[in-house]
KENU-868000 format. One record per atom (N, C-alpha, C): residue in three letters; x, y, z. Coordinates in steps of 0.2 Angstrom, whole numbers, plus 5000, padded with zeros to 4 digits. Example, Ala and Ser with C-alpha at 12.3 -4.5 7.8 and 13.67 -1.06 7.14 Angstrom:
% residues 2
ALA506649725039ALA506249785039ALA506649845039SER506449895035SER506849955036SER506450005039
END
This chain:
% residues 439
MET509649774944MET510349774939MET510449864941ALA510449844948ALA510849914951ALA511849904950TYR511949854947TYR512449834948TYR512849854942THR512549884936THR512449914930THR512449974930LYS512350014935LYS512150084936LYS512950114939PRO512950174936PRO513650184939PRO513250234947ARG514050224950ARG513950204958ARG513950274959SER513550314963SER513750364966SER513250404973ILE513550434978ILE513050454985ILE512850514981THR512050514982THR511650554981THR511650604988LEU511650644987LEU511650694994LEU510950734993ILE510550725000ILE509950775000ILE510250855000PRO509950874995PRO510250974995PRO509850974998SER509951064999SER509251115003SER508551085003ILE508351085007ILE507651065008ILE507151135010ARG506651145007ARG506251205006ARG505751195012GLY505851215019GLY505251215024GLY504651255020LYS504151255026LYS503451295026LYS503551375025ASP503851395025ASP504051465026ASP504251475020GLY504351425014GLY504651435008GLY505451445008VAL505651445014VAL506651455015VAL506851415014LEU507351375011LEU507751335009LEU508251325015THR508351255018THR508551225023THR509351215022GLU509751235027GLU510551215024GLU510751175029SER510551165035SER510751095041SER510551075040PHE511051015043PHE510650945044PHE509950955050LYS510050965052LYS509350995059LYS508851015056ASP509051065051ASP508351095046ASP507951075043LYS508751045040LYS508250975035LYS507750955038CYS507750935043CYS507550845047CYS506750875048LYS506850945050LYS506250985053LYS505750995048ALA506051005041ALA505751015034ALA505450965031LEU505750915032LEU505650845029LEU505150825035ARG505250825040ARG504550795045ARG503850835045GLU504050905042GLU503550945041GLU502950905035GLY503450925030GLY503250915023GLY503150835024LEU503450765026LEU503150715025LEU502750675029PHE502450715035PHE502350695039PHE501650755044PRO501050775037PRO500550815039PRO500350805046PRO499750835048PRO499250815054PRO498850765051LEU498850715057LEU498250665054LEU497450685054PRO497050665049PRO496250685050PRO496150655056LYS495750695060LYS495250695065LYS494650625063ALA494750595069ALA494050555069ALA493350575072ASN492950535066ASN492350575067ASN491950545073ASN492050465076ASN491750425079ASN492250395082PRO492650445089PRO493150415093PRO492850335095PHE493050305096PHE493250235099PHE493450265107ASN492750225112ASN492550235117ASN492650155120TRP493150155124TRP493450075129TRP492750065133GLU492750115135GLU491950095141GLU491450075139ASP491350085134ASP490750065132ASP490749995127TYR491249955125TYR491549915122TYR491249845124SER491049815120SER490849745125SER490549695119PRO491249675114PRO491149635109PRO491049585109LYS490549545104LYS490149475104LYS490749425104PRO490749385104PRO491249335104PRO491049295097LYS491049325089LYS491049295086LYS491649275082TRP492149305083TRP492749295080TRP493149215082ASP493649195079ASP494049155082ASP494549185081TRP494949175088TRP495349215092TRP495849185096PRO496049105096PRO496349085101PRO496949125104GLU497349095108GLU498049105114GLU498549085108LEU498849115106LEU499449125103LEU499749035105ASN500048995102ASN500248945101ASN500948925096LYS501148875099LYS502048875097LYS502048845092GLU501748855087GLU501948835079GLU502048905079GLU501248945077GLU501249015075GLU501949065078LEU502349045081LEU502649075085LEU503249065080ALA503448985081ALA504048955075ALA503948965070LYS503448975068LYS503549025058LYS503449095060ALA503449125063ALA503549195065ALA504349195064CYS504449175069CYS505049155072CYS505649145067SER505649115063SER506149075056SER505849115049ALA505249155050ALA505249185042ALA505949235038GLN506249225035GLN506649235031GLN506349315029ILE506449375031ILE506049445028ILE506349465024LYS506049525020LYS506649545013LYS506849585015GLY507649605014GLY508049635016GLY508249625024LYS508949655023LYS509449625030LYS509749655033THR509449735033THR509349775035THR508949795044PRO509449785048PRO508949765055PRO508649855059GLY508149845063GLY508049925062GLY508549955070PRO508350005073PRO508650035076PRO509050005084ASP508849945085ASP509249905090ASP509849855087ASN509849845081ASN510249785076ASN510249725076ILE509849705081ILE509449645081ILE509249635071SER509549565069SER509249545063SER508849495062GLN508749485059GLN508249425059GLN508549355058ASP509249365055ASP509649275057ASP509749295065LEU510049325070LEU509949295073LEU509549305077ILE508849325077ILE508149315080ILE508049245078ILE508349215071ILE508049145069ILE508449085077GLN509049105076GLN509649075080GLN509449065087ALA509349135088ALA509249145097ALA508549105097TYR508049105093TYR507349075094TYR507748985095LYS508048965092LYS508348885092LYS508548875099GLU508848935102GLU509148905107GLU508748915113GLN508148965113GLN507848975119GLN507048985117PRO506848905114PRO506148925114PRO505548945118GLU505548915122GLU505248935129GLU505249005132VAL505749045131VAL505949115135VAL505449165129PHE505649125122PHE505249175117PHE504449175118PHE504149105120PHE503349075120PHE503149115126LYS503649125129LYS503349155136LYS503249215135VAL503549255130VAL503449325131VAL503049355127PHE503249335120PHE502749335115PHE502049345117SER501749265119SER501149245123SER501149285125THR501449325130THR500949375138THR500749445132LEU501249455128LEU501249525125LEU500549525119PHE500349435118PHE499849455111PHE499049445119ARG499249405122ARG498749415130ARG498449445129TYR498949485132TYR498549575134TYR498749625127GLY498749615123GLY498849665117GLY499349725120TYR499849715119TYR500549745121TYR501149755115HIS501249815114HIS501749825110HIS502449875112PRO502949835114PRO503349865119PRO503849925114ALA503749995118ALA503950065114ALA504650055113CYS505150005114CYS505550005111CYS505549965105TRP505249925104TRP504949905096TRP504449965091ARG504249995094ARG504050045092ARG504350115089GLU505150115090GLU505550145087GLU505850145081ALA506150175074ALA506250155067ALA506850215066THR507250185060THR507650235059THR507150245049GLY507250325050GLY506950345042GLY507550355038ALA507550315033ALA508050315027ALA507750375021ILE508050425019ILE507850475017ILE507950445008LEU507550405003LEU507650444998LEU507050484992ALA507550484989ALA507250534981ALA506850494978LYS506350534975LYS505650484970LYS505950524963GLY506250544962GLY506650574956GLY506250624953ARG505950644957ARG505450724952ARG505950774952PRO505850834949PRO506450874945PRO506350934953ASP506050944955ASP505850994961ASP506550954967LYS506950974968LYS507350914973LYS507550974979ALA506851024980ALA506951074988ALA506351034991ALA505951034988ALA505351004991ALA505150924994PRO504850954999PRO504750865002PRO504450815002LYS504150844997LYS503650754995LYS504050734986SER504650764987SER505050754981SER505550664986TYR505250674992TYR505550604995TYR505250574999ARG505550504998ARG505150465003ARG505650415010VAL505050415014VAL505250375018VAL505450335022ILE505950275021ILE505950225022ILE506250185027SER505550175032SER505550155040SER506050085041LEU506450085044LEU506850015046LEU506750005054LEU506149945052LEU506049925061LEU506249885064ASN506149865070ASN506649835073ASN506049755071CYS506849705070CYS506549635069CYS506149595074LEU506349635081LEU505849575086LEU505049615084GLY504949645083GLY504349695084GLY504249655077LYS504349645073LYS504049615067LYS503749565066VAL504249515075VAL503849435075VAL503149455079LEU503049495083LEU502449495084LEU501849545078GLU501949545074GLU501749595069GLU501549545063ARG502049505062ARG501949465057ARG501249395060ILE501549375067ILE500749345070ILE500249365069ILE500149425071ILE499649465070ILE499049485063ALA499749475057ALA499349495051ALA499049435046LYS499549385050LYS499349295048LYS498749285051ARG498249305056ARG498049305059ARG497349325055LEU497349405055LEU497049445051LEU496949415043GLY497449395041GLY497549375034GLY497049315034TYR496849275037TYR496549225038TYR496149245037LEU495749295043LEU495149305043LEU494749315037ALA495149355035ALA495049425029ALA494849345023GLU495249295024GLU495049235017GLU494449195022LYS494249205026LYS493649145027LYS493049165029THR493149245031THR492549285033THR492449345031ILE491849385036ILE491649435033ILE492149495034LEU492649485037LEU493149525041LEU493449595033LEU493349575026LEU493449615021LEU493049615015ASP492949685013ASP492549655007ASP492749625001PRO492249584998PRO492449534993PRO493049584987SER492849654985SER493049664982SER493749734982GLN494049704989GLN494649724991GLN495149654990ILE495549654984ILE496049624982ILE496649644985GLY496949694986GLY497749704988GLY497649664994GLY498349634995GLY498549635001GLY498349565006ARG498349525001ARG497849455004ARG498249415001LEU498049325002LEU498349285000LEU498149274995LYS498849254991LYS498649224982LYS498049264977LYS498349354980LYS498049374976LYS498449444973SER498549464967SER498949514965SER498849584961ALA499049604960ALA498849674955ALA498649654951VAL498749604949VAL498749564938VAL497949534940ASP498149504946ASP497249484946ASP496849534947ALA496749594948ALA496549644947ALA496249684941ALA496749684940ALA496649704932ALA496449674928LEU496449604926LEU496349544924LEU495449534926LEU495149544930LEU494449534932LEU494049594930LEU494549654929LEU494349714925LEU494149714920THR494649674915THR494649664910THR494249624905ASN494149594911ASN493549524910ASN493049554910LEU492649594915LEU491949634915LEU491949694909VAL492349704906VAL492449764900VAL492349704896GLU492549654894GLU492449594892GLU491749574888GLU491649554896GLU490749534896GLU490249584896ASN490349644897ASN489949674895ASN489949714888LYS490549694881LYS490349714875LYS490149664873ALA490249574874ALA489749544872ALA489049544873LYS488849594878LYS488149604879LYS487949674875LYS488349684872LYS488149734868LYS488149824873LEU488249844880LEU488249874884LEU489049924883LYS488949974885LYS489450034885LYS489450034892THR490250004894THR490650014900THR491250094900SER491050114906SER491450154908SER491850134916THR492350164916THR492550174924THR493150204926LEU492950224933LEU493150284935LEU494050254941PHE494350284940PHE495050274943PHE495050314950LEU495250294956LEU495250324962LEU495850314965ASP496150364969ASP496750344974ASP496550394979ILE496550344985ILE496650364991ILE497350404994LYS497350454997LYS497750514999LYS498050485005GLY498850475004GLY499150485009GLY499250415011ALA498750355010ALA498650275014ALA498750275019PHE499150245019PHE499650215028PHE499750265032ASP499850335028ASP500050395032ASP499450435034HIS498650415034HIS498350455035HIS497850425038VAL498150365041VAL497650335046VAL497350365052ALA496650385052ALA496750405060ALA496750335065GLN497150355070GLN496950275075GLN496450295077GLU495950315080GLU495450295084GLU494950295081GLN494850315073GLN494550295066GLN494450235064LEU495150185066LEU495450115066LEU494850075069LEU495050095075LEU495050065079LEU494050065082ALA493750115079ALA493050135081ALA492750085074ILE493150075068ILE492850045064ILE493149965066MET493649935069MET493649865071MET493249865078ALA492949905080ALA492549895087ALA491849885084ARG491649905078ARG491049885074ARG490749825073ILE491549795072ILE491549715069ILE491549675072ASP491549705079ASP491749655087ASP492249605085LEU492949655082LEU493349625085LEU493749605092PRO494349565094PRO494249555100PRO494549625104VAL494649605111VAL494849665113VAL495449685114SER495949625115SER496549595117SER496849615109LEU496549625103LEU496749645097LEU496749725098LEU496149735099LEU496249815099LEU496449835103ALA496849795108ALA497249845113ALA497749855110TRP497949805106TRP498749795102TRP498849855096ILE498449845095ILE498449915089ILE498349965092ARG497949995096ARG498050035101ARG498750055103SER499350025104SER499950005109SER500150005103PHE500349975098PHE500749965092PHE500750035087LEU499950095086LEU500050135085LEU500250215087ASN500150195095ASN500350245099ASN501050275100GLN501250325101GLN501750355102GLN502550325099ARG502550325094ARG502850315089ARG503450365090LYS504350315088LYS504850385089LYS505050355082LEU505350395076LEU505750405072LEU506550435072ARG506850435069ARG507450475067ARG507650455059LEU507650535058LEU508050525051LEU508550525050SER508750505043SER509550475040SER509850475035PHE510150525033PHE510250525026PHE511050595025ASN511350565021ASN512050625021ASN512650585026GLY512550555026GLY513150515031GLY512750535038GLU512250565040GLU512250565048GLU511350555048ILE511250555054ILE510750535060ILE510450585065GLU509850585065GLU509650625070GLU509550565078GLU509150595081GLU509050585087GLU508550565087PHE507950515093PHE507450485093PHE506850535094SER506350545091SER505850615093SER505250575088LYS504850585093LYS503850565092LYS503750595082VAL503550545081VAL503150555075VAL502450545074GLU502250585071GLU501350575069GLU501150555066THR501050485064THR501050475056THR500150395060GLY500050405054GLY499450345054GLY499750265055ILE499850215048ILE500050165051ILE500950155048PRO501350145052PRO502050135049PRO502350105042GLN502450125038GLN503050105032GLN503150025032GLY503149995030GLY503649925031GLY503449875036SER502749885040SER502649825044SER502349785041PRO502449735042PRO501949655041PRO501449665041VAL501149705044VAL500149705048VAL500049775045SER500549815042SER500049895039SER499449875033PRO499849835029PRO499249815025PRO498449805025ILE498349755028ILE497649725030ILE497649775037LEU497849805040LEU497649855044LEU497249925038PHE497449935035PHE497449985029PHE496649955026LEU496849895026LEU496249845020LEU495449885026ILE495649855033ILE494949865036ILE494849935036TYR495249985037TYR495050055039TYR494550085033ILE494750045027ILE494350065020ILE493850005018ARG493449965022ARG493349925019ARG492349945022GLU492350005024GLU491750045023GLU491550085019LEU491950085013LEU491850115007LEU491650085005PHE491550045003PHE491049974998PHE490349964999PRO489850024998PRO489450005002PRO488749944998GLU488449894999GLU487849854994GLU487649904990ARG487249944992ARG486849994988ARG487050044981LEU487650034982LEU487950054976LEU488249984970LYS488249934973LYS488649874968LYS487849854965ARG487449884964ARG486849854960ARG487049874953GLN487349954955GLN487549964945GLN488249964947ILE488549984951ILE489649984949ILE489749924952THR490249884949THR490649864951THR491349874955PHE491649864961PHE492249884962PHE492549844961PHE493349874960PHE493949834962PHE494649864965SER494749854972SER495249874975SER495649844977TYR496349874975TYR497049844976TYR497249894983ILE497149884988ILE497649944992ILE497149994991ASP497550054991ASP497350114990ASP497050144983ASP497250094979ASP496850104972ASP496250064970ILE495850104968ILE495150094966ILE494750114960SER494550054959SER494150074949SER493450074953LEU492850114948LEU492250084949LEU492050104943THR491750044939THR491350024933THR490850014932THR490850024927THR489950044927THR489850014919SER489050004918SER488850004911SER488149984909SER487950004900SER487450034902SER487250044894THR486750064892THR486750084886THR486850134880SER487050194885SER487150254884SER487950274889TRP488250304885TRP488750344891TRP488250414895LYS487950404894LYS487850474898LYS487550454905THR487250384905THR486850354910THR487550344916ASN487850304911ASN488750294914ASN488650354920ILE488950394917ILE489350464919ILE488750494924SER488150484923SER487650494932SER487850424935ILE487950374932ILE488050324938ILE488750334943LEU489150364938LEU489850364943LEU489850444946GLU489450454944GLU489450534948GLU489150524956LYS488750484955LYS488350484962LYS488950434965GLY489050394963GLY489650354966GLY489950364969ILE490350434965ILE490950454968ILE490750504973GLU490050544972GLU489650594978GLU489850544984THR489650474984THR489250444991THR490150404992LEU490350384989LEU491150354990LEU491450424994THR491450504992THR491750564995THR491350545002ARG490650585002ARG490250555012ARG490650515015LEU490650445012LEU490750405015LEU491650425020GLY492150455014GLY492850425015GLY492850515020GLU492150545021GLU492150605026GLU492350565032ASN491550535033ASN491450495038ASN491550455043ASN492350415035ASN492750385041ASN493450405040ALA493750465042ALA494350515040ALA494650485033VAL494150475028VAL494950455022VAL494350505016GLU495150535013GLU495050595010GLU495450545002PHE495150564994PHE495250544990PHE495650604986ASP496250564982ASP496750614980ASP496250614972LEU495950704973LEU495750714966LEU496450734960LEU496850744961LEU497450754956LEU497650704951LYS497450624956LYS497550564953LYS497050524951THR496450564949THR495450514947THR495750534939GLU495550474936GLU495650484929GLU495050414927LEU494650454922LEU494050414917LEU494450394912ILE494050314909ILE493950294903ILE493250244901HIS493350284896HIS492750244893HIS492950194886PHE492950114887PHE493150094882PHE492650074876SER492750124874SER492350144865SER492850184863LYS493050184855LYS493050244851LYS492550274849GLU492150284852GLU491350304847GLU491650404851LYS491550444845LYS491750524846LYS491150544855LYS490750514853LYS490250524861LYS490650514868ALA490950464866ALA491450444873ALA491750474874GLN492250504869GLN492850564870GLN492650624874ILE491850644873ILE491750704875ILE491250694881SER491250634885SER490950624889SER491350634895THR491150704898THR491750734904THR491150694911LEU491550714915LEU491250674923LEU491450734928LYS490950784932LYS490850814936LYS491150784941LEU491750794947LEU491750784955LEU491350804958PRO491250804964PRO490850834970PRO491250904970SER491850904970SER492150994971SER492051024967GLY491850984960GLY491851034955GLY492251024949ASP492751004949ASP493150994946ASP493050934941VAL493050944932VAL492950894929VAL493550844925ILE493250804925ILE493750744923ILE493450734915GLU494250734913GLU494050714903GLU494350654904PRO493950614899PRO494050564898PRO494750544893LYS495250464897LYS495850484894LYS495850434888LYS496250424886LYS496350364879LYS496850314880LEU497250314888LEU497750284891LEU497650294896VAL497650234901VAL497850244908VAL497950194912ARG498650214916ARG499150154920ARG498750144923TRP498450084929TRP498250074933TRP498550004936LEU499049994941LEU499249954945LEU499649914939GLY500149974934GLY500649944931GLY500249914924VAL499649934923VAL499549904918VAL499049974914PHE499449974907PHE499150024904PHE498449994901PHE497750034901PHE497350024898PHE497150054891ASP497050064888ASP496750064880ASP496050064880PRO495550124875PRO494750134874PRO494650044871LEU495050024867LEU494849974864LEU495149884868LEU495349904873LEU495849864877LEU496449794872THR496549834868THR497249794862THR497849814865PHE497949834873PHE498549844875PHE499049844870LYS499049854866LYS499849874861LYS500149944865GLU499949974866GLU500450054871GLU500750014877HIS500449954882HIS500649924888HIS501349884884VAL501149834878VAL501749784876VAL502149834873SER502249894872SER502649944868SER503049954875ILE502749974879ILE503050024884ILE503649964890ARG503149894888ARG503549854893ARG504149844888VAL503849804883VAL504549784878VAL505149854876SER505049914878SER505549984880SER505749974888GLN505549964892GLN505849924896GLN506349874898ALA506049824896ALA506349774895ALA507149784891ARG506949814885ARG507549814881ARG508249874885SER507949904890SER508449954893SER508749914899ALA508349844902ALA508749794908ALA509049774903PHE509149734897PHE509349694893PHE509849714893TYR510049794891TYR510549844888TYR510949824894ARG510849854901ARG511249854904ARG511549784908LEU511149714908LEU511349674909LEU511849644906SER511949664899SER512349634894SER513049674894ARG513049724900ARG513749754903ARG514149714907LEU513549634910LEU513949604914LEU514349574911ALA513949544906ALA514049484903ALA514549494899ASN515249494901ASN515949504898ASN516249444896ILE516349404893ILE516849324891ILE517049304896GLU517649364897GLU518349344899GLU518249374906ARG517849444909ARG517649434919ARG517049464921GLY516649434914GLY516049454918GLY515649374921LEU515149424923LEU514649334925LEU514749264922SER514549204927SER514449174925SER513749174919PRO513749114915PRO512949114910PRO512449094915HIS512549044918HIS512049034926HIS511749104929ALA511949134932ALA512249194934ALA511749244930VAL512049254922VAL511549264917VAL511149264917ARG510849194916ARG510349174915ARG509649204921GLN510049204927GLN509449224934GLN509449284933LEU509949334931LEU509849404932LEU509149404925TYR509149394919TYR508749384916TYR508049374915LEU508049324918LEU507449304920LEU507049354926ALA507249364932ALA507349414935ALA507049484933CYS507449514929CYS507549584926CYS507349584920VAL507449544916VAL507249564908VAL506449534909ASN506649474907ASN505949434907ASN505449444912SER505349464918SER504849484923SER504549544921VAL504849604919VAL504849664916VAL504149634908LEU504749604904LEU504449614898LEU503649574896ASP503649524902ASP502949464903ASP502349504907TYR502549564911TYR502149574915TYR501249604911ALA500949554915ALA500149554916ALA499949524908CYS500549484904CYS500349444899CYS499649424899GLU499349384904GLU499049344906GLU498249384903ILE498449454903ILE497949474901ILE497549494895TYR498349514890TYR498349494883TYR498349444879
END
């Protein structure tokens, strides 16, 4: 629906640096944005040691085959913007058709020895505003990394392999739903809704605590990720590739019609890479201990986690959730994972007065008040699961998109009926019926 909105070039204004002083020049803005958007990474508590690593051969990790490479090279990725090398996916598709043997020789060698070339670890970072009121704060912007498409070929191969292991083995915890094949955010929300309804039928009181992992991809400690992968005996070549892929990455920021020179950036897992979601899921796989699952049901979608418990009293629910969040916080500290306490939310699925005054105390000492409406994975949950607010909000958003669409439907000069119908299904209908399976 961008066609219906006024076209204007939004310039990045002065950015506030660490010292609180507003920056004016492009170079100083880049420095302020780097300091604000790429904070120091957490330190690994148990650094990975290559000398002591001798994995057990329990994972199916064969040599790269030609079929895998052909699928990765022919994949049509979203977006046509190439990375710094200006090699597009369309060009890769045509080049592979002409020289498949050369491609296979190069990529099979990189795969076997676990190496990601330095030129593929460079990215152009486009700065986009988040729509926050404080335009001078670095946190009011996000970086969209444009990675080299040739590097994405190898990343897609690794991601495909790990995705297969996630579905067929115990690589991930069963509660981890996001970033996996044929599993969506709506599936996670549907599972939570079904759990609450089941408990209600059993005359049990249900409470859910929603957590958000701070920084997500940007806060992944490289050595900690390797140590976690080593604990489950993943292949040496894979660990070598992960280290090469994450090490010594370079980024150049681009905004206001200017672009800076490449310089090193300290970040966790690069945004926009096909392999980043599955690597992050492996990074947090140890946050769901079996001992807690006796009383708490986890649902995790990438960095959004829900803890649900039920009993015959709200006091018992609070006690269980407080112990659960205390355990998760401790596990997070051991695995270099930090929770964003400002985004922590609590809901009791009842209208009882006792439920509305049953607060939860976090390990930090902060008290969380129960809410009457919680947005999780794009779905608005209310205490009685009526989803009236969800429907109302979705209708309002769909109506707004419909009015914008109508500007394109001029009889004389507008789009054809077929094009209007396609836009309606994509931009109006999809908004209107989002998560309709739940209610």
